[in-house]
N, C-alpha and C positions, 0 to 999 in steps of 0.2 A: 504494500500500500504506500503511495506517495504521501507526502505531508498534507494533512487535511487543512491545517490553518494557513491562510494566506496572509497578506499584509493587513487585512482588516476582518479577521474572523474566518468562518467557514462559509463559503459561498458556492452556489451551483444552481442548476435548473431544478426548481422545486418539483418534487416527486419524480425527478430524474436521478441526478447524482445526490441531491439533498432530499432524502426520504424521511418519513416519519420515524422509521426504525433508527436511522442515523441520529436524528434529533433527540430521540429518547435515550439512546446509548451515550451520546456525548453529554447529555444533561446529567445522567447518572454518574459518569466519570467526573464531570465538573463538581457535582455535589460532594464526591469523596475527596477531591483535591482541594477545592476552594472552601468547602465546608469544614474540612479538617484544619485548614490554615487559620480559620477564624474561630475554631472551637475552643471551649474551655469547659470545665466541669459544670454540669447542670445547664449548659447552653444548647439550645436547638438552633441550627443554622437557619438563616432567613435569606431569601432571594427575592429581588424585585424583577418582574418580567414585563416587558413592553414589546410593542410591535408597530410596524407601519401598516397601512391599510390593505396591502396585497391580499388577494383572496387566499393564497397559499399560507399566509400568516395565521389563518384560523386553525388549520389542522396542525401546522408546525407548533403553534403555541400550545395546543392541547397535548402534543407529544412531549414538549419540553416540561410543561407543568406536571404531567404524569410521571416523567422520569425523576424530576426533583422530589416530588411528594413521596414517591415510592422509595426514595433513598433517605427519607427522614428530614427533608428540608421544608420548612414552612414557606409558602409562596404568597407574595403580594402582587396581584395582577393589576397593573396600572393602565392597561388597555392601549389604545392608539396614541402614542406620544413620540416626539422626536428622540433620537438617540441621546443627545445631550441632556434631555429631561430625565431619561432613565438613569444616566450617569449621576446627575444631581441628586435624584431621589435615593439612589443606592447609598450615597454618602449621607444625605440628610436624615434618612430613616434608620441609619446604623445597620444596614443589611450587610451580610457577609459577602455577598456578590450580587451582580446584576446580569440579566440576559436580555439582549435586544434582538428581535427578529426583523431583519431588513437587508436588502441588497442595495441600499443607498440610491445612487443615480442609475443603477442597472435597469433594464426593461422589466416589465411586470412578470414574465414567466420565471425569472430568477428570484432567489431569496437567499438569506444568509442568517447565521447565528453568531452573534458577538457576545462574548463573556466579558464582564467587567469585574475587576477585583474589588475588595473592600475599599471604600472611599471613592468608588466610581471611576477608577483608573483602568487603562488598558493593561492587558496581561503582558508580561515579558515572555520572551521565547521559551525560557525554562519551564514556566508554568503551563504554557500551551503544550509543550512536549510531554509534560507529566499527564495532562488530560488525555492526550492522544495515546500515550502508553497504557494508561488505565483502560481506555476504550478497547484497544487492540487486544489487551490481555483478558478482559472479562466480558466484553461485548454487552449484550442486554440480558444475559441470563446468569452467568457464573459469578455471583457475588452474594454476600450475606444480606438478606433483606430484613428491615425492621418490620415488626407486626404490632397489632393492637394500638395502644396509645403512642407508640413510637413513630408511626407513619406521619408524614408531613401533612399540615393543614393548608388549605387554599382559600384565600378570600380576595374579594375585589377591593382595591384601594382607590376609590373614586376621588379622593382628595388630592391625588398626585398632581393633576393638571393645575389646580389652584396653588399648590405649594410652589410649583415651578414658575408660574406667572408672577407670584409675589416676589420670588427671588430675583427674577429679571428686572422688575420694577425697582427693587431695593438698591440695585447697583448702578442704575442710570445716573450720570452726573447732573443731568438737567432734563426738563420736560421737552416734549416735542410740540408744544402748543401751536396749533394752526398749520403745521406742516402738512401739505397735501401729498399723500402716499398711495401708490398702487402696490398690492402684495400678490405675488405669484406663489401659491403653495404647492405647485407640482402635483396636485391631487394626492398629496402625500401626508406625512405625519404632522406637519405644521399647518395644514389647510385651515384649521379653526384657531389654533393657538396663536399663530403669528398675527393675524389681523386683530384679534382680541387684545393682545398686549400692546400693540401700537395704538389702538384706540384708548386704552387705559392710560397710556403715556402722554396723551394729549394730541396725537396726530389725527388728522382728518383722513380716514381711509376712503378715498374717493371711488375706488374700485378694487375688487378682488377677482383674481382669475386662478384657475387651478385649485378651486376651493370646493369641488364636488367629487370627492373620492368615492368610487363605487367598487373598489377592489380590483378593477381591471385597467383603469386609465392612468395609474401612477406613472409619471415621467413621460407620458405619451404626447410628444410634440410640445411639451410645456416644461416649465421649471428652469433651473440654472443651466441646463444643457441645451435649452431651446428658448432663446430670449425674444423671438420675433413677436409673440403676442404681447409680452410685457412692454416692449418698445412702443408698439402701436397704442396700447392702452394709456401709457404715460403721456404721450403726445395728445391723444384724443381728449383726455380729461384735464389737460393743463396741470398735471401733477408736478411737484417739485422733484420727486424721485420715485423710482420703482425698486422693489426688493424681490429677488428671486431665490427660492430654496430648491433643494433637491428632495428626493423621496423621503429621506429620514431627517432632513433639515440640519445636517451638520455642516452644510455649505451655505454661503451667501454670495451672490453676485448682485450688482446694482445697475441701474440705468439712470442717466441724468435727465433733466427736463427736456432735452432735445432728442432723447431716445438713444443716446450713445452709451455703449457698454462701459461700465467701470468694473474692472476685473479684480482678482484677489490681490495682485501686486499694488494696484492703486489704492485699494481699501486699506492695506497694511501701511502704505505711505501716509495716508490721511490720519489713521489712528496713531501711528508712531509720532507724528508731529504734535497731535493733540495731547498725547500722554507725556511727551517730553516737555511741552509747555506747562502741563499740570504738575510736573515733577514726579510722575509715576512710571516712567519708562525705565525699567531696571537696566542699569549699566549703559544707558543710552544706546541700546542694541535691539535690533529686530532680527528674527530668524526666518530665513526663506529656504528654498531648495536650489539645486543647480539649474533648475528650469526657470527660476525667477528672471524676469526680463532685465537685460542690462540697463535699461533706462531707470529701473527701480534702484539698482545699485548706485548708479551715478547720481540720482536725486538724493539718496540717503547720504552719500559722501559729501555732497554739496551742503547738506544741512548739519553735518557733523554727527551723523548717526551711523553706527557700524552695522553692516549686514553680514550675518553669519549664514553660510549656505551649507545645507545637508544633502544627503541623497533624497531622491524623489519619494514622497510618502509622508503623510502627516505624522505617522508614528515616529519617524526619524527627526522631524521638527520638534516634536514633543520631548523626545529623549534628550536632544541638545538643550532645550529650554530648562528641563529639570536638572540636568547635570551641571549647568553653568549659572543657574539662577536668573534666567531671562524670563520675561513675562508676556511677550508678544511675539507671535510667529504665525506662519501659515504658508499657503500655496497659492499659485496663480489661479487655480481652479475654484477658489473661494473657501477653502478650509482655513479658517482663522481661529487661532487659539489665544484666548485672553485668560491667561493662567491665574490671574488674581481672582477670577470669578467663575471659572469653569475648568473641568478636568480634561476636556476634549474640545474639538472644534464645535462651535455652536452658532448655527446660521441665524437664528432669531436674535440672539444676543449681539452678534456682529452687526446685523441690520439696525438694531436699536442704537448701538454705539455710533454707527455711521450717521444715522439720522440726527442723533443728539449733537454731533459735531456740526452738522449743517445748521441746526437750530441755534447753537451757541455762538457761532461765528457770524451768522447772518449772510454767509456766502452761499452761492449755489454749489451743488455737488460738482458741476463741471469746473468751477473755479478751484475748488479744493483738489480735484483730481489732476489739475494742470500742474501740480507740483512736480510731477514726473511725465516724461515723454516716452511713450512706449515705442521702442525701436522695432522695426519690422522683424518678425521671427518666422523662419521657414523650417518646417520639420518634414523630413523625407524618411520613410521606413523602407529599408533595404532588406528584402526577405530572402530566405534560402541560402544564407551564408554562414560561415563558421565564426560565430560571434566571439568565441573564446580567443581568437587571434586579433581582435580589434585593438587591443592595447599593446601589441607587440610587433605587428607587421611593420618592417622598416619603411617600405614605400608609402604605406598609408600614413604613418606618423610624419613622414617628410611632407606629404601633401597637406596634412593638417597644419603643420608649422608654416608652410608657405601661405596657406589661406589666412592664418592668424596674422601674419606679417602684412598681408594685403589689406586686411580689415582695420588694423591699427587699434587705437584706443576706443573707437566707437563701434566695435563689432567683436564677435567671439564665435568660436566653434565648440560644439559639444557632441561627442560620439558616445552613445549609450547602448550597450548591448541589452536587449530585452531580458527580463528576468524569467519569462514564461514561454517565449517563442524563439525560433531560430532566425532572428532578425537583429539588425543594428539600426538604431535611430540616429539620423544625422540632423542636428539642429544648428542653424546658422542665424545669427543676428547681425544686422548692419544698419547704418543710417539710411540706406536706400533699399527699398524692397527688391528692385531689379538685381542689385548686387547680391543681396542675400539669397535670392532664388538661383542666380547663376553659380555662386560658390557652393550652395547646397547640392545642386545637381551634379556639379563637377566632382565633389567629394563622394557623392553617392555612387558614381560610376567607378571611382577608385575602389570603393568598398566591394562593389560587385566583382570587379576584376581580381582583386587581391584575395578576397575572402570567399569567393564563390567555390562551390564544390565541383 
């Protein structure tokens, strides 16, 4: 069996790779590993379980709850809520661990299981490996089962949404009085939560889209990966800005009053300057990834703010933040981590903080976003090559060096072997799109010739 856990839990086609049996077995394994980690004499482990609105989440939730309760874990079902809400509630309610059923921005047929450790934090690799080892060793049958009063109890925790909303409002630095906003909930987990909290914060929610989840329409042509409807709605309603989430609302992208996208790099830049002004930006540093736009790095340097870059993936951003004591980080895709207020990326919190900055400054989102200029970025995926030699082939390395010399200080080259496919990603940034395209295609051809089978 290959490793079940990916960069963000266990994902797959629901009822295909991700079956009820797998969900039950992994939950039993998690109960033994995570329950034991939080156990002490006389203590019954408690787990918070939430999900996004996918139809498959209904049967997968039932399997997860059955597995946990059969292993002696008391379960608090919080229903359809964003991933960051489940993380917050896991910490707030003192639970031993949390479980979120979602495949985030993936299409509806997919689903996923994400386990959170005590405190609502992501699992490290060693804990994930321990859960997998337990599952492979004992499966769904070969383990000692509690009976009688020792089995877990299951109850609905309807107060979870209100606790989460109250938390979001409590950390806002200022109200959003009169700000006209459009919210795109991606027909996902924040479809009701996000518009409600914006209204309570004082914003005028002039329109909501992606707010009618039916179990089948999550992320379907809408949300943070499909901004077309949000752009049109913001312009049509004369809104000050638009906020877009993905299926589990751990992401936030935005649209300014003219319908222009404001991506994760720009959101980070805006929040970094606001936090530095307030004296709350730890070590005057923001954390991004190697895919962060060069324009972001140049803008932060000009403002005296350091950018630390990690491998691609919000888990690596979070690891760097925790290790070095930073409190702001994220990705171009809209995963933004405000570590003073959340243990993971929180799209609703990010949107609120962004809107609060607009309200506090009296400037438009477009003006705030202009602190950085996004340099044209071209990405070419070269398939069917020996990705293992990407970092060692002398002719390819020479071609990259020549391209970097050509681009100078206002451009860069990044070669990234895929972690899951036999391909190499060639990313080029330059001040001019035509130059970026030409250099990317030239390097892609070198990759094909030198690394082709």
